[in-house]
Structures are given as structure tokens and as C-alpha cells.
C-alpha positions as CSV (number, residue, x, y, z in Angstrom):
1,M,34.0,-3.3,-6.0
2,R,35.1,-2.1,-9.3
3,I,34.7,1.6,-10.2
4,A,32.2,0.7,-13.0
5,E,30.0,-1.3,-10.7
6,F,30.1,1.5,-8.1
7,C,29.2,4.1,-10.7
8,K,26.3,2.0,-12.0
9,K,24.9,1.7,-8.5
10,E,25.3,5.5,-7.9
11,I,23.6,6.3,-11.2
12,A,20.8,3.9,-10.5
13,S,20.3,5.5,-7.0
14,I,20.2,9.0,-8.5
15,L,17.8,8.0,-11.2
16,D,15.5,6.4,-8.5
17,E,15.5,9.7,-6.7
18,V,14.7,11.7,-9.8
19,M,11.9,9.4,-10.8
20,E,10.5,9.5,-7.3
21,F,10.6,13.3,-7.4
22,W,8.8,13.5,-10.8
23,S,6.3,10.8,-9.7
24,T,5.3,12.7,-6.5
25,K,5.6,16.3,-7.6
26,A,5.2,16.7,-11.4
27,I,2.9,13.9,-12.6
28,D,-0.9,14.6,-12.6
29,H,-2.1,11.2,-11.6
30,S,-5.8,12.4,-11.8
31,H,-5.8,13.6,-15.3
32,G,-2.6,12.2,-16.9
33,E,0.3,14.0,-18.3
34,W,2.8,16.0,-16.2
35,Y,3.1,19.5,-15.2
36,E,5.4,21.7,-17.3
37,K,6.5,23.9,-14.4
38,L,6.8,23.8,-10.6
39,D,7.1,26.8,-8.3
40,A,9.8,27.4,-5.7
41,D,7.9,25.2,-3.2
42,K,7.8,22.4,-5.8
43,N,4.0,22.8,-6.4
44,P,2.6,22.5,-9.9
45,I,2.0,25.7,-11.8
46,H,-1.2,25.1,-13.7
47,V,-0.6,26.0,-17.4
48,P,-1.9,24.0,-20.4
49,K,-0.2,20.7,-20.4
50,V,-0.3,20.4,-24.2
51,N,0.2,23.3,-26.5
52,M,1.6,24.2,-29.9
53,W,5.2,23.5,-28.8
54,K,4.6,20.5,-26.5
55,S,2.7,17.3,-27.3
56,P,2.3,14.2,-25.1
57,Y,4.2,11.8,-27.3
58,H,7.5,13.0,-25.7
59,I,6.5,11.3,-22.5
60,V,6.1,7.9,-24.1
61,R,9.4,8.2,-25.7
62,M,11.1,9.2,-22.4
63,C,9.6,6.2,-20.6
64,L,10.9,3.8,-23.3
65,L,14.5,4.8,-22.7
């Protein structure tokens, strides 16, 4: 296996783990949007999801990448 192919598989594996983490820990599946912060036990800290400095359009842009 070439190095480039190995790296692609490793990166894909890491990205799968990251997306699984965010999907299970940070996304509010009941009300939409995701939690801005998690505590040390990886539980959501309930703060306003949208405020003057954060709007939901960033999420759509992230998912398009």
C-alpha cells in the first residue's frame, strides 16, 4: 500500500471517530443545532445555542465541506 493511500484511510478513520463523537455527544437531536460546550464528562453545558457571536449558518457550511 502506498503512503498516500494509507494516510487517506487513516484520516478517514479519524474523521469517522470525530463525527461519531459530535453526533452522539454534541448534537441536540431533539431541538436541532449543537451544543457549544461540553463538560469534563462530555455532557452538554446548556447555554444559548445561538447568540450575537454565533449563528446556525456555520453548521451548514461545515457539513458542505
